[in-house]
TIDOGU-223653 format. One record per residue: residue in one letter; chain; x, y, z of N, C-alpha, C in turn. Coordinates in steps of 0.1 Angstrom, whole numbers, plus 5000, padded with zeros to 4 digits. Each point is the difference from the previous one (the first is absolute). Layout:
// residues N
residu_chaine_n_xx_n_yy_n_zz_ca_xx_ca_yy_ca_zz_c_xx_c_yy_c_zz
A_A_X_Y_Z_X_Y_Z_X_Y_Z;
...
// end
This chain:
// residues 349
residu_chaine_n_xx_n_yy_n_zz_ca_xx_ca_yy_ca_zz_c_xx_c_yy_c_zz
M_A_8784_5244_8112_4987_4991_5004_5003_4990_5013;
S_A_4995_5004_5011_5003_4996_5013_4994_4984_5000;
R_A_4992_4995_4997_4998_4989_5004_4997_4989_4981;
D_A_4995_4988_4996_4994_4991_4993_4988_5003_5004;
F_A_4993_5002_4989_4984_4999_5003_4992_4987_4996;
Q_A_5009_4990_4997_4998_4991_4995_5000_4988_5010;
L_A_5004_5005_5012_5004_4991_5012_4994_5006_5010;
P_A_4993_4996_5012_4990_5003_5012_5012_5013_5006;
G_A_4992_5007_5005_5010_5010_5012_4996_5012_5003;
R_A_5005_5014_5008_4996_5010_5001_5006_5013_4995;
S_A_4995_5001_4994_5005_5016_4999_5004_5012_5011;
P_A_5009_5007_4999_5002_5006_5005_4995_5014_5003;
V_A_4996_5004_5014_4991_5015_4998_5010_5011_5002;
I_A_4989_5008_4984_5005_5013_5000_4991_5007_5002;
A_A_5011_5013_5010_4989_5010_5005_5009_5015_4998;
C_A_4992_5016_5000_5011_5008_4998_4995_5012_5014;
E_A_4987_4995_5006_5002_5011_5014_4997_4990_5013;
G_A_5005_4987_5000_5003_4989_5010_4994_4990_5000;
M_A_5006_4990_5012_4992_4988_4996_5006_4998_5018;
A_A_4995_4984_4998_5004_4995_5013_4991_4984_4999;
A_A_5011_4992_5009_5002_4988_4998_4999_4990_5019;
T_A_4995_4996_5001_4997_4992_5011_5000_4986_4999;
S_A_4993_4994_5013_4996_4988_4997_4985_4995_4997;
H_A_4992_5016_5006_4986_4991_4995_4995_5015_4992;
P_A_4989_4993_4994_4994_5011_4991_4995_5010_5008;
L_A_4992_4998_5012_4996_5012_5008_5011_5012_5004;
A_A_5010_4992_5004_5011_5009_5008_5004_5013_4983;
S_A_5000_4993_4990_5008_5005_4989_4989_5010_4997;
L_A_4984_4996_4996_4992_5006_5000_4999_5017_5010;
A_A_5001_4994_5014_5000_5011_5005_5013_5011_4998;
A_A_5013_4994_5000_5008_5011_4999_4998_5007_4985;
I_A_4998_4993_4988_4993_5009_4988_4991_5008_5005;
E_A_4993_5001_5008_4988_5011_5004_5008_5012_5010;
A_A_5012_4995_5005_5005_5011_5005_5006_5008_4994;
L_A_5006_4995_4989_5010_5005_4990_4985_5009_4994;
R_A_4990_5000_4996_4991_5008_4989_4993_5009_5013;
A_A_5003_4994_5014_4995_5013_5008_5009_5009_5001;
G_A_5013_5002_4994_5009_5008_5002_5013_4997_5012;
G_A_4996_4987_5000_5012_4997_5012_5010_4994_4992;
N_A_5015_4994_5007_5016_5004_4994_4997_4978_5002;
A_A_5015_4999_4999_5005_4987_4998_5000_4998_5016;
A_A_5000_5009_5010_5002_4994_5014_4986_5004_5001;
D_A_4987_5004_4998_4988_4995_5005_4995_4988_4993;
A_A_5005_4999_4990_4994_4990_4992_5005_4986_5007;
A_A_5010_4998_5003_5010_4989_5004_4992_4995_5020;
V_A_4998_5012_5006_4996_5000_5010_4984_4994_5003;
T_A_4996_5008_4984_4986_4995_5000_4994_4984_5007;
A_A_5012_4995_4981_4998_4988_4993_5005_4990_5014;
V_A_5013_5002_5007_5001_4994_5013_4989_4996_5008;
A_A_4993_5014_5005_4992_4997_5009_4987_4987_4998;
V_A_4993_5006_4985_4991_4986_4994_5008_4983_5002;
L_A_5012_5007_4997_5003_4981_5000_5000_4997_5017;
C_A_4998_5006_5008_5004_4998_5013_4985_4995_5003;
V_A_4990_5002_4991_4986_4995_5004_4998_4991_4989;
V_A_4999_4999_4988_5000_4991_4991_5010_4987_4998;
E_A_5011_5000_5007_5012_4990_4999_5005_4998_5014;
P_A_4992_4997_5004_5000_5000_5020_5013_4987_5001;
Q_A_5002_4992_4989_5006_4994_5006_5013_4998_4997;
M_A_5003_5014_4992_5012_5004_4994_5009_5010_5011;
T_A_4993_5010_5002_5003_5011_5009_4988_5007_5006;
G_A_5007_5010_5011_4986_5006_5006_5004_5011_5005;
I_A_4989_5006_5008_5008_5013_5012_5010_4996_5010;
G_A_5000_4988_5000_5011_4992_5012_5014_5000_4998;
G_A_5003_5003_4986_5012_4999_4996_5005_5015_4998;
D_A_5012_4994_4993_5012_5013_4999_5000_5007_4984;
C_A_5007_5009_5002_5000_5005_4983_5012_5012_4997;
F_A_5007_4993_4983_5014_5005_4999_4995_5004_4989;
C_A_5003_5014_4996_4999_5006_4993_5011_5009_4990;
M_A_5005_4999_4990_5008_5006_4992_4994_5014_4986;
L_A_5000_5011_5006_4991_5011_4988_5015_5003_4994;
H_A_4991_5001_4989_5017_5011_4992_4988_5010_4996;
V_A_5006_5014_4998_4995_5012_4995_5012_5007_4989;
P_A_4992_5003_4986_5016_4998_4992_5002_5014_5007;
G_A_5018_4999_4999_5012_5013_5002_5001_4999_5017;
Q_A_4992_4992_5005_5006_4999_5017_5004_4983_4999;
P_A_5008_4998_5014_5006_4990_5000_4985_4988_5007;
V_A_5005_4990_4997_4989_4991_5003_4995_4998_5019;
W_A_4988_5002_4998_4998_5004_5019_4994_4981_5005;
G_A_5007_4998_5008_4994_4992_5006_4993_4995_5015;
Y_A_4989_4994_5004_4996_4998_5015_4999_4990_5001;
N_A_5007_4996_5012_5001_4987_5010_4986_4998_5008;
G_A_4986_4992_4997_4992_5003_5007_5000_4985_5013;
S_A_5007_4992_4999_5002_4988_5009_4998_5005_5012;
G_A_4994_4992_5007_5000_5001_5019_5011_4995_5006;
R_A_4999_5005_5009_5006_4987_5012_4998_4990_5008;
A_A_5007_4993_5003_4996_4989_5015_4997_5009_5013;
G_A_4995_4993_5005_4993_5007_5014_5017_5005_5008;
A_A_5000_5011_5007_5010_5004_5004_5004_4990_5016;
R_A_4993_4994_5005_5000_4988_5008_5006_4984_4993;
A_A_5001_5002_4986_5007_4990_4994_5014_5002_4998;
S_A_5002_4985_5005_5020_4999_5000_5006_4987_4998;
L_A_5009_4995_4995_5006_4988_5002_4996_4992_5010;
E_A_5008_5008_5014_4999_4989_5009_4989_5000_5009;
T_A_4987_5008_4991_4991_4998_5007_4989_4990_4991;
L_A_5009_4995_4993_4989_4993_4984_5008_4984_5009;
M_A_5015_4997_4999_5004_4993_5003_4995_4992_5018;
A_A_4998_5013_5007_4996_4996_5013_4985_4987_4998;
R_A_4994_5005_4989_4982_4993_4995_5007_4989_4994;
G_A_5010_4997_4998_5005_4990_4989_4995_5006_4988;
I_A_5003_5007_4993_4996_5004_4987_5015_5005_4994;
S_A_5006_4985_4994_5008_5003_4989_4997_5006_4987;
A_A_4989_4996_4993_4999_5008_4989_4987_5005_4998;
I_A_4993_5008_4994_4993_5004_4996_4991_4998_4989;
A_A_4986_4991_5003_4999_4998_4987_4990_5011_4990;
G_A_4995_4999_4991_4990_5003_4994_4989_5003_5006;
D_A_4992_4992_5007_4988_5001_5005_5003_5003_5013;
S_A_5012_5004_5002_4999_5006_5017_4996_5011_5004;
I_A_4995_4999_5016_4991_5013_5001_5014_5015_5001;
H_A_5014_4988_5002_5010_5013_5000_5009_5012_4986;
A_A_4990_4985_4989_5002_5007_4990_4995_5012_4994;
V_A_4993_5003_5006_4989_5015_5005_5008_5010_5004;
T_A_5002_5010_4991_5005_5015_5006_4991_5007_4996;
V_A_5004_5016_5007_4987_5013_4999_4997_4998_4986;
P_A_4992_5003_4991_4992_5000_4989_5003_5016_4992;
G_A_5010_5000_4990_5007_5011_4998_4994_5009_4986;
A_A_4988_4992_4994_4991_5001_4990_4997_5015_5000;
I_A_4991_5002_5013_4992_5010_5000_5005_5014_5001;
D_A_5009_5002_5007_5010_5010_5000_5008_5001_4987;
A_A_5008_4993_4991_5006_5000_4989_4988_5005_4991;
W_A_4987_4996_5000_4991_5002_4987_4999_5020_5000;
A_A_4999_5004_5016_4999_5010_5004_5014_5010_4995;
A_A_5008_4998_5003_5012_5003_4996_5001_5004_4991;
I_A_4998_4987_4990_5002_5002_4989_4996_5013_4990;
L_A_4982_4999_5003_4993_5009_4996_5005_5015_5003;
D_A_5003_5000_5013_5004_5015_5008_5012_5003_4991;
A_A_5011_4994_4994_5009_5004_4995_5001_5003_4985;
H_A_4994_4993_4997_4991_4995_4984_4990_5003_4994;
G_A_4994_4999_5006_4985_4998_4991_4992_5014_5000;
R_A_4985_4994_5001_4997_5013_4995_4978_5000_5006;
F_A_5006_4984_5004_4985_4997_5009_5002_4999_5013;
S_A_4989_5004_5005_5002_4992_5020_4999_4992_5003;
L_A_5002_4991_5007_4998_4985_5008_4985_4998_4993;
D_A_4994_5009_5005_4986_4993_5003_4994_5001_4985;
R_A_5006_5006_4992_4998_4999_4985_5004_4983_4989;
A_A_5011_5003_5008_5006_4990_4993_4993_4983_5004;
L_A_5001_5003_5011_4987_4985_5012_4985_4997_4994;
A_A_4998_5010_4994_4983_5001_4996_4999_4989_4995;
P_A_5005_4994_4987_4997_4991_4989_5001_4987_5011;
A_A_5008_4996_5008_5005_4990_5006_4989_4997_5014;
I_A_4993_5014_5006_4992_4998_5010_4985_4995_4989;
H_A_4996_5005_4992_4991_4998_4990_5000_4986_4992;
Y_A_5007_4991_5002_5004_4989_4997_5001_4990_5014;
A_A_5003_5004_5006_4997_4996_5017_4987_4993_5002;
E_A_4991_5015_5004_4990_5003_5002_4988_4993_4991;
R_A_5000_5006_4985_4988_4992_4994_5004_4986_4992;
G_A_5011_4999_5001_5005_4985_4994_5006_5001_4985;
F_A_5009_4990_5000_5009_4996_4990_5002_4984_4992;
P_A_4999_4999_4988_4997_4986_4991_5014_4994_5008;
V_A_5000_4990_5004_5011_4990_5003_5006_4998_4985;
A_A_5012_5001_4999_5006_4996_4989_5006_4984_4996;
A_A_5004_4993_4988_5004_4989_5004_5008_5000_5004;
R_A_5013_5005_4998_5009_4993_5010_5001_5007_5014;
V_A_4993_5007_4999_4996_5005_5017_4993_4986_5009;
A_A_4991_4998_4993_4988_4988_5005_5011_4987_5003;
W_A_5012_4998_4992_5008_4991_5000_5006_4999_5011;
D_A_5008_5013_5001_5007_4997_5014_4995_5004_5009;
W_A_4985_5001_5000_4993_5006_5015_4998_4984_5003;
A_A_4992_4987_4997_4998_4993_5000_5015_4990_5007;
W_A_5010_5003_4993_5014_4992_5001_5005_5000_5018;
E_A_4994_5015_5004_5004_5007_5012_4987_4999_5010;
V_A_4988_4991_4996_4994_4993_5011_5002_4998_5013;
G_A_5011_4991_4999_5004_4996_5013_5005_5004_5008;
K_A_5009_5011_4995_5003_5012_5009_4994_5005_5007;
L_A_4986_5007_4989_4993_5011_5004_4989_4993_5013;
R_A_4999_4982_5001_4996_5003_5002_5001_4993_5012;
G_A_5017_5003_5006_5008_4997_5017_5000_5013_5006;
D_A_4995_5009_4993_4995_5017_5007_4985_5002_5002;
A_A_4999_5004_5013_4983_5003_4998_4998_5012_4993;
G_A_5009_5015_5002_5002_5009_4989_4997_4996_4991;
A_A_5011_4991_4994_5001_5005_4987_4987_4992_4994;
A_A_4996_4990_5002_4987_4989_4997_4986_5013_5000;
R_A_5003_5002_5007_4986_5013_5006_4997_5012_4984;
H_A_5013_5004_5000_4999_5007_4987_5002_4999_4990;
F_A_5005_4986_4999_5008_4995_4984_4992_4986_4999;
L_A_4996_4993_5006_4989_4989_4995_4991_5002_5002;
F_A_4988_4999_4993_4987_5000_4998_4991_4987_5001;
E_A_4994_4998_5010_4996_4986_5004_5012_4988_4998;
G_A_5011_5006_5005_5011_4993_5006_5002_4994_4985;
R_A_5003_5007_4988_5003_4999_4987_5005_5007_4993;
A_A_5008_5001_4990_5011_5010_4995_4989_5005_4984;
P_A_4995_5011_5000_4994_5006_4989_5002_4993_4983;
A_A_4991_4997_4996_5004_4990_4987_5002_5016_4989;
E_A_5007_4995_4986_5001_5009_4989_4987_5005_5000;
G_A_4996_5016_4997_4990_5003_4999_4991_5006_5010;
D_A_5005_4994_5011_4989_5006_5015_5009_5015_5003;
V_A_4985_5005_5002_5003_5017_5006_5002_4998_5014;
V_A_5011_5004_5006_5008_5005_5009_4997_5010_5012;
K_A_4993_5003_5010_5006_5016_5005_5006_4994_5015;
L_A_5010_5014_5003_5007_5002_5014_4997_5004_5000;
P_A_4990_5003_5008_4989_5014_5011_5014_5002_5008;
A_A_5008_4993_5010_5008_5006_5007_5009_5006_4999;
L_A_5007_4993_4987_5010_5007_4997_5001_5012_4993;
A_A_4986_5002_4992_4994_5014_4998_4998_5006_5010;
R_A_4995_4999_5013_5001_5011_5008_5015_5002_5007;
T_A_5008_4994_4998_5015_5003_5007_5007_5008_4986;
L_A_4993_4997_4988_5001_5008_4990_4998_5014_5001;
R_A_4984_5003_5002_4994_5013_5002_5005_5005_5017;
T_A_5007_4995_5006_5005_5008_5014_5010_5006_4996;
I_A_5007_4991_4989_5021_5004_4998_4994_5017_4985;
A_A_4992_4996_4998_4994_5012_4989_5000_5010_5007;
A_A_4987_5002_5008_4999_5012_5008_5008_5005_5009;
K_A_5006_4987_5007_5009_5010_5010_5015_4998_5000;
G_A_5000_4993_4989_5014_5008_4994_5012_4984_5006;
P_A_5010_4998_4995_5008_4986_5000_5004_4998_5015;
R_A_5000_5014_5006_5002_4995_5018_4991_4994_5005;
A_A_4988_4994_4997_4989_4995_5002_5003_4989_5002;
F_A_5004_4990_4989_5004_4988_5001_5012_4997_5009;
Y_A_5012_5008_5005_5009_4998_5008_4998_5004_5014;
E_A_4990_5007_5004_4994_5006_5012_4986_5000_5000;
G_A_4995_4993_5010_4989_4999_5005_4992_4989_4996;
P_A_4987_4997_5000_4989_4984_4997_5007_4993_4996;
I_A_5006_5004_4985_5004_4992_4989_5013_4994_5007;
A_A_5016_5007_5002_5010_4996_5008_4994_4988_5011;
D_A_4989_5004_5012_5000_4994_5007_4989_4984_5002;
D_A_5000_5003_4991_4993_4989_4992_5007_4988_4997;
I_A_5012_5009_4993_5011_4991_4991_5010_4992_5010;
V_A_5000_5007_5012_5010_4995_5010_4996_4993_5001;
A_A_4986_5001_5011_4996_4988_5009_4997_4990_4993;
T_A_4992_4996_4987_5007_4986_4991_5012_4998_4997;
V_A_5009_5006_4999_5014_4991_4996_5007_5003_5016;
A_A_4993_5004_5010_5007_4998_5013_4996_4988_5009;
A_A_4984_4993_4995_4994_4988_5000_5008_4988_4996;
R_A_5008_5004_4992_5006_4990_4997_5014_4998_4998;
G_A_5006_5007_5013_5014_5005_5002_5007_5008_4995;
S_A_4998_5007_4993_5007_5013_4991_5007_5006_5010;
F_A_5013_5010_4994_5002_5008_5009_4996_5017_4995;
L_A_4993_4999_4997_4998_5013_4994_4989_5005_5006;
A_A_5003_5016_5004_4993_5005_5007_4993_5015_5000;
A_A_4990_5004_5005_4994_5013_4992_5013_5014_4996;
E_A_5010_4999_5004_5012_5011_5003_5002_4998_4987;
D_A_5003_4982_4998_5005_5000_4984_4996_5003_4993;
F_A_4986_5005_4994_4991_5002_4992_5006_5016_5001;
A_A_4991_5007_5015_5005_5014_4999_5013_5003_4995;
R_A_5010_4993_5002_5014_5009_4994_4999_4997_4984;
H_A_4996_4988_4995_4999_5000_4984_5006_5013_4993;
R_A_5008_5000_4993_5004_5008_4991_5006_4992_4985;
G_A_4998_5002_4988_5005_4996_4986_5012_5015_5003;
E_A_5008_4992_4989_5009_5013_4997_5003_5001_4984;
V_A_5005_5013_4997_5004_5000_4987_5019_5002_4999;
V_A_5001_4986_4988_5011_4991_5000_5007_5005_4986;
A_A_5009_5003_4998_5011_4997_4992_5001_4990_4990;
P_A_4997_4995_4986_4999_4991_4996_5015_4991_4993;
I_A_5004_4988_5006_5013_4997_4994_5002_4996_4987;
S_A_5008_5000_4995_5000_4993_4982_5013_4996_4998;
T_A_5000_4989_4987_5011_4998_4993_5002_4999_4986;
N_A_5010_5002_4993_4996_4999_4982_5000_4984_4994;
Y_A_4991_5000_4991_4996_4990_4993_5003_4998_4986;
R_A_5005_4997_4992_5005_5004_4988_4993_5015_4996;
G_A_5001_5008_5004_5002_5016_4994_4991_5000_5014;
L_A_4990_4995_5001_4984_5004_5004_5004_5004_5022;
D_A_4995_5009_5002_5001_4999_5019_4987_4995_5006;
V_A_5003_4993_5010_4990_4986_5006_5000_5009_5009;
L_A_4988_5002_5007_4998_5010_5011_4994_4986_5009;
E_A_5000_5004_5016_4991_4991_5009_5002_5006_5015;
L_A_4989_5000_5010_5004_5004_5010_5012_4994_5007;
P_A_5003_5004_5009_5015_4996_5007_4985_4991_5010;
P_A_5012_4987_5011_4994_4992_5008_4989_5011_5011;
N_A_4989_4992_5005_5000_4989_5001_4992_4995_4989;
T_A_5000_5002_4988_4990_4992_4991_5009_4992_4991;
Q_A_4992_4986_4997_5008_4993_4995_5002_4999_4987;
G_A_4992_5013_4995_5002_5002_4985_5015_5000_4998;
L_A_5003_5002_5011_5020_5005_4995_5007_4990_4990;
P_A_4998_4993_5004_5007_4978_4996_4995_5006_4988;
R_A_4990_5000_4998_4992_4991_4984_5005_5009_4988;
S_A_5003_5015_5004_5000_5005_4989_5014_5007_5001;
I_A_5006_5006_5015_5011_5005_4998_5012_4990_4996;
R_A_4999_4994_5008_5012_4988_5002_4998_4990_4987;
S_A_4991_5002_4997_4995_4987_4990_5005_5004_4986;
A_A_5002_5020_4997_5000_5002_4990_5019_5000_4994;
P_A_5004_5008_5013_5016_4998_4994_5004_4985_5001;
T_A_4995_4988_5010_5004_4983_4999_4996_5000_4986;
A_A_4986_5002_4992_4998_4994_4987_5010_4996_4993;
S_A_5005_5019_5001_5004_5003_4984_5017_4994_4999;
I_A_5006_4998_5016_5011_4991_5001_4996_4987_4997;
W_A_4990_4994_5005_4998_4981_4994_5001_5000_4987;
R_A_4992_5009_4993_4993_5001_4988_5016_5001_4988;
S_A_5010_5007_5007_5007_5002_4992_5011_4984_5001;
R_A_4997_4995_5012_5012_4992_5002_4994_4985_5000;
R_A_4983_5001_4995_4994_4988_4996_4998_5000_4985;
R_A_5004_5009_4992_4996_5000_4987_5001_4989_4996;
G_A_4990_4995_4992_5000_4987_4992_4998_4982_5009;
S_A_4996_5008_5012_5000_4988_5009_4985_4991_4997;
P_A_4999_4989_4998_4987_4995_4996_4990_4997_5014;
M_A_5000_5011_5003_4988_4997_5011_4998_5014_5004;
P_A_4989_5000_4986_4994_5021_5000_4991_4997_5016;
C_A_4994_4994_5004_4992_5000_5013_5006_5007_5014;
A_A_5013_4995_4996_5010_5006_5011_5007_5014_5005;
I_A_4999_5005_4984_5003_5014_4997_4992_5010_5005;
P_A_4985_5000_5001_4998_5009_5008_4993_4997_5010;
T_A_5004_4987_5011_4997_4995_5012_5012_5003_5010;
S_A_5011_4994_4999_5014_4998_5001_5002_5016_5006;
P_A_4999_5012_4994_5002_5011_5006_4994_5003_5012;
T_A_4987_5000_4998_4986_5001_5012_5001_4989_5013;
R_A_5009_4986_5001_5003_4992_5008_5012_5007_5008;
L_A_5006_5004_4992_5018_5008_5004_4991_5014_5006;
S_A_4993_5006_4995_5001_5013_5010_4990_4997_5009;
C_A_4989_4984_5005_4992_4999_5014_5012_4998_5008;
V_A_5010_4999_4997_5011_4992_5015_5001_5008_5010;
P_A_5003_5016_4998_5003_5006_5007_4988_5008_5000;
R_A_4984_4999_4997_4983_5006_5005_5008_5004_5015;
C_A_5000_4991_5005_4994_5000_5015_5006_5008_5008;
R_A_5014_5001_4996_5009_5008_5014_4994_5018_4998;
P_A_4999_5009_4988_4996_5012_5003_4985_5000_5003;
C_A_4987_4988_4998_4991_5003_4998_4994_4994_5014;
S_A_4992_5015_5005_4995_5000_5022_4994_5011_4994;
T_A_4992_5000_5012_4994_5011_5002_5012_5011_4998;
R_A_4990_5012_4999_5010_5015_4998_5006_5007_5013;
V_A_5003_4995_5011_5005_5003_5010_5018_4996_5000;
S_A_4999_4988_4995_5017_4993_5002_5003_4990_4986;
R_A_4992_5012_4988_5012_4994_4988_5010_5012_4999;
P_A_5009_4989_4990_5014_5009_5003_4998_5014_4990;
S_A_5006_5008_5005_5007_5017_4999_5002_5003_4981;
S_A_5006_4989_4997_5003_5003_4982_4996_4987_4996;
P_A_4987_4998_4995_4996_4985_4993_5007_5006_4983;
A_A_5006_5009_4997_5007_4999_4987_5011_4992_5002;
A_A_5004_4998_5010_5014_4988_5000_4996_4986_4997;
S_A_4992_4998_5003_4994_4986_4998_5001_4996_4986;
I_A_4994_5010_4991_5004_4996_4986_5007_5001_4992;
A_A_5012_5004_5006_5014_5007_4988_5003_4989_4993;
H_A_5004_5005_4988_5000_4992_4988_5010_4991_5009;
G_A_5010_5003_5006_5012_4985_5001_4993_4992_5004;
G_A_4992_5000_5013_4995_4990_5003_4987_4991_4993;
C_A_4997_5005_4989_4985_4994_4994_5016_4991_4986;
R_A_5009_5006_4996_5009_4998_4989_5008_4988_5013;
A_A_5003_5000_5013_5008_4988_5004_4985_4988_5002;
R_A_4990_5005_5005_4989_4990_5000_4999_4992_4984;
A_A_4995_5003_4995_5003_4998_4983_5010_4994_4995;
R_A_5013_5003_5002_5011_4992_4997_4998_4983_5008;
R_A_5000_5002_5010_4999_4988_5011_4992_4990_4996;
R_A_4986_5006_4993_4989_4993_5000_5001_4993_4986;
S_A_5005_5012_4990_5007_4993_4987_5007_4991_4995;
E_A_5013_5001_5010_5008_4990_5000_4998_4988_5004;
T_A_4988_4996_5008_4998_4990_5007_4989_4991_4998;
T_A_4990_5009_4988_4991_4992_4994_5005_4990_4992;
P_A_4993_4988_5001_5005_4991_4991_4995_4999_4985;
S_A_5003_4999_4989_4989_4996_4987_4991_4995_5003;
I_A_4987_5003_4992_4993_4988_4997_4996_4999_4988;
S_A_5002_4986_4996_4995_4999_4982_4987_5005_4997;
P_A_5003_4998_4986_4983_5008_4996_4992_4990_5004;
W_A_4998_4988_5000_4991_4992_5005_4997_4995_5013;
S_A_4993_4998_5010_5001_5001_5014_4989_4985_5000;
T_A_5005_4987_5005_4995_4990_5002_4989_5003_5013;
A_A_5008_5008_5006_4993_4998_5016_4986_5012_4998;
T_A_5000_5010_4994_4988_5007_4996_4992_5001_4992;
G_A_5004_4990_4988_5000_5001_4985_4997_5014_4990;
W_A_5009_5013_5010_4999_5011_4995_5014_4998_4986;
R_A_4994_5008_4986_5013_5001_4994_5001_5014_4999;
S_A_5011_5002_4996_5005_5016_4998_5000_5001_4989;
R_A_4995_5008_4993_5002_5006_4985_5012_5016_5001;
// end
């Protein structure tokens, strides 16, 4: 028995012919319907993420990037880096000349060429059965006809009202009479629907060349961005070979830099194994899972950048020797903590 039915909880989903898990029921439903219509996992995934870009606009959108790993039995794991580059005119010297020494999350210079649309098309071309227009159909449906705002989406949306009001375009498309939608409100996103319809009719390049790209470039240029139409026209994602390490007999795979998934999975795994072996019996149970993650994030930013400048050998950054050295230093310098901490009121068990 997998759980105690005398206690609250959820049973695992069990299926024979396929399943889907996303952060929103409408996206999960779209994925299941794609499978029922004869699509495969690639078709279901692209269909689901396109729906998420409509029904969870506070979390994702077609202005973002896409990373993918896909495994076909009997074949090596296939990876795709669908991240966009910074504008060709951007450089450290140019930023410094403008007095910019750090790029904040809400800076216009944090905006790169959106790589998601190109990636979706590439994934379908390589592994799917559906065309891009078929995969986008559910997303277009919800953008045109409306979708009910889920509880968490409503909470997040309301949290960001201040930022949305600070931008005329964001306020026009994502605020309704100056406010965020409430839970259960039915929201339509007609401008997004038109963009998706254009992509479905003309293909992914319609997003990177022509009126859509020109509108994006004009919008960000007015705020000081280095992005130009040529940056959009040149954009192409790339097929990449995942990197891996072994953790307790299991191979852990991740895409190479510039994805930040690298430190959290690949670097954490060998470090965690070493940390546990050295700290067994420690009165700090909460430190066991968190310390390897902290250690792995120390060198995170060194190989993570735009794709043209990342190191040629990302595997070198996850060598077990380096992980062992970091774990050893941390293990030897971390003081023991008594089972009862008066500072936090937390007691180990």
